C-alpha positions as CSV (number, residue, x, y, z in Angstrom):
1,M,-13.6,20.7,26.3
2,A,-12.9,21.3,22.6
3,A,-12.0,17.8,21.3
4,A,-15.2,16.7,22.9
5,T,-17.3,19.7,21.0
6,A,-15.5,18.6,17.7
7,A,-16.5,14.9,18.0
8,Q,-19.8,15.7,19.0
9,T,-20.2,18.0,16.5
10,T,-19.0,15.4,14.4
11,F,-21.3,13.0,14.7
12,V,-24.5,15.4,15.0
13,T,-23.7,16.7,11.6
14,V,-23.4,13.1,10.1
15,E,-25.9,11.9,11.8
16,K,-27.9,14.9,9.9
17,H,-26.5,14.4,6.6
18,W,-26.2,10.6,6.2
19,P,-29.4,9.6,4.9
20,A,-28.9,12.4,1.8
21,L,-25.5,11.0,1.0
22,K,-26.8,7.3,0.9
23,R,-29.8,8.3,-1.3
24,T,-27.2,9.9,-3.9
25,L,-24.8,7.0,-3.7
26,Q,-28.0,5.0,-4.5
27,E,-29.4,7.3,-7.2
28,R,-26.2,7.9,-8.9
29,F,-24.2,4.5,-9.1
30,K,-27.3,1.9,-9.0
31,D,-24.5,-0.9,-9.6
32,L,-22.6,0.1,-6.3
33,P,-23.0,-3.6,-3.8
34,A,-24.5,-3.6,-0.8
35,F,-22.8,-2.0,2.2
36,Q,-21.1,-5.1,3.9
37,T,-22.1,-3.4,7.5
38,P,-25.3,-1.5,6.9
39,S,-25.4,-1.0,10.8
40,M,-22.0,0.5,11.3
41,A,-22.1,2.4,7.6
42,A,-22.7,5.8,9.1
43,L,-20.3,5.7,12.1
44,D,-17.8,4.9,9.3
45,L,-18.5,8.1,7.8
46,V,-18.1,9.6,11.3
47,V,-14.2,7.8,11.6
48,A,-13.7,9.3,8.2
49,V,-14.7,12.7,8.6
50,I,-12.7,12.8,12.0
51,A,-9.5,11.6,10.5
52,L,-9.9,14.0,8.1
53,D,-10.5,16.7,10.1
54,L,-7.1,15.4,12.6
55,Q,-5.0,15.8,9.5
56,A,-6.2,19.9,9.8
57,L,-5.4,20.5,13.0
58,P,-1.5,21.2,12.3
59,N,-2.7,24.0,9.8
60,V,-5.2,25.3,11.6
61,F,-3.7,25.2,15.6
62,P,0.9,25.3,16.3
63,K,1.9,21.7,16.9
64,D,1.8,21.5,20.3
65,Q,-1.8,22.4,20.7
66,A,-2.7,20.5,17.7
67,N,-0.9,17.6,19.0
68,R,-2.7,17.8,22.3
69,L,-6.0,18.4,20.2
70,R,-5.4,15.4,18.9
71,R,-4.9,13.2,22.0
72,Y,-8.1,14.3,23.5
73,V,-9.9,14.1,20.6
74,L,-9.0,10.3,20.1
75,S,-9.2,10.2,24.5
76,F,-12.5,11.5,24.1
77,L,-13.1,8.4,21.3
78,E,-12.5,5.8,23.5
79,I,-14.8,6.6,26.6
80,H,-17.7,5.2,24.5
81,E,-17.8,1.5,25.5
82,E,-19.6,0.7,22.5
83,Y,-17.7,1.9,19.4
84,G,-14.4,3.5,21.2
85,T,-12.0,0.4,20.2
86,Y,-12.8,0.4,16.9
87,V,-13.1,3.8,16.3
88,R,-9.9,4.4,17.3
89,E,-8.3,1.9,15.5
90,E,-9.5,2.8,12.4
91,I,-8.3,6.5,12.7
92,A,-5.5,4.9,13.0
93,L,-5.7,3.4,9.7
94,Y,-7.2,6.6,7.9
95,E,-3.9,8.6,9.2
96,E,-1.5,5.3,8.4
97,A,-3.4,5.9,4.8
98,F,-3.0,9.7,4.4
99,R,0.7,9.3,5.6
100,K,1.5,6.9,3.2
101,H,0.3,8.8,-0.1
102,L,2.1,11.8,1.8
103,S,5.3,10.1,2.0
104,D,5.7,7.9,-0.9
105,G,4.0,10.5,-3.8
106,H,1.6,8.5,-4.7
107,V,0.6,8.2,-8.1
108,T,-2.7,10.7,-7.5
109,G,-0.7,13.2,-5.9
110,D,-3.5,13.7,-3.2
111,P,-2.8,11.9,0.4
112,I,-6.5,13.2,1.2
113,S,-7.8,10.8,-1.5
114,A,-6.6,7.8,0.7
115,I,-9.8,8.8,3.1
116,P,-12.3,8.3,0.9
117,V,-10.8,5.3,-0.9
118,R,-10.4,4.1,2.4
119,L,-14.0,4.7,3.4
120,L,-15.2,3.2,0.2
121,N,-13.3,-0.4,1.6
122,R,-14.9,-0.2,4.6
123,W,-18.6,0.3,2.8
124,F,-18.1,-1.9,-0.3
125,G,-15.1,-4.4,0.5
126,G,-11.5,-3.5,-0.9
127,G,-12.8,-5.5,-4.4
128,E,-14.8,-2.7,-5.3
129,G,-13.2,-1.3,-8.2
130,L,-12.0,-2.3,-11.2
131,Q,-8.3,-4.6,-11.6
132,S,-5.6,-3.2,-13.8
133,G,-2.5,-4.9,-13.7
134,G,-2.8,-5.5,-10.2
135,V,-3.8,-1.8,-8.9
136,R,-7.3,-1.4,-8.2
137,I,-8.7,1.7,-10.1
138,V,-12.1,3.3,-8.2
139,D,-14.7,5.1,-10.2
140,P,-13.3,8.9,-10.1
141,L,-16.7,9.6,-10.4
142,L,-17.9,8.1,-7.3
143,L,-14.4,8.8,-5.4
144,A,-15.5,12.7,-6.5
145,T,-18.3,12.1,-4.8
146,V,-17.9,10.5,-1.7
147,T,-15.0,13.2,-1.1
148,E,-16.9,16.1,-1.8
149,W,-19.4,14.9,0.8
150,L,-16.2,14.2,3.3
151,F,-15.3,17.9,2.4
152,R,-18.8,19.0,3.4
153,L,-18.9,17.2,6.8
154,T,-15.4,18.4,7.9
155,G,-14.1,21.9,8.9
156,T,-15.6,21.4,12.9
157,W,-11.4,23.0,13.8
158,K,-11.8,25.5,11.7
159,E,-14.9,26.6,13.0
160,I,-14.1,26.0,16.9
161,Q,-10.7,28.0,16.1
162,R,-12.7,30.9,14.8
163,D,-15.2,31.0,17.6
164,Y,-13.4,30.0,20.3
165,R,-10.1,30.5,22.7
166,I,-8.8,27.3,23.1
167,V,-6.4,27.2,26.3
168,A,-4.7,24.0,27.8
169,S,-6.2,22.3,30.3
């Protein structure tokens, strides 16, 4: 039940805030290219928020419970025929990027930045950013704006942990 509540809360929250984020991006970054797949942009934001929230589980719950909740969230998302496979695969890619940044001491020193960078790639394509010596540089203000919005939209598990008692089913 907690996994379903968390996922549904994320969908509702993103649906509510997506128009404001989209407007913010268009107003602050007038040179941004169009979304690669406009019909998927909000869903891509949902996936990024869920992926970021899943990274918080081990910090909010005991390890076994965190692992169980993660599996329940992914199982819940898979039952939706229209987007289940896409969401599961994308979350895996976000988590892989997060782990890579965490394990290799990435230059940013911030594994969380892997999630908004990947989201920007989903929205605008891998070419977004300035190439310098084979390294792609993302506009730091764009990255900060997207990161700020992601943090505004996360925190579901902390709220659930605060407001409910979760028991194994």
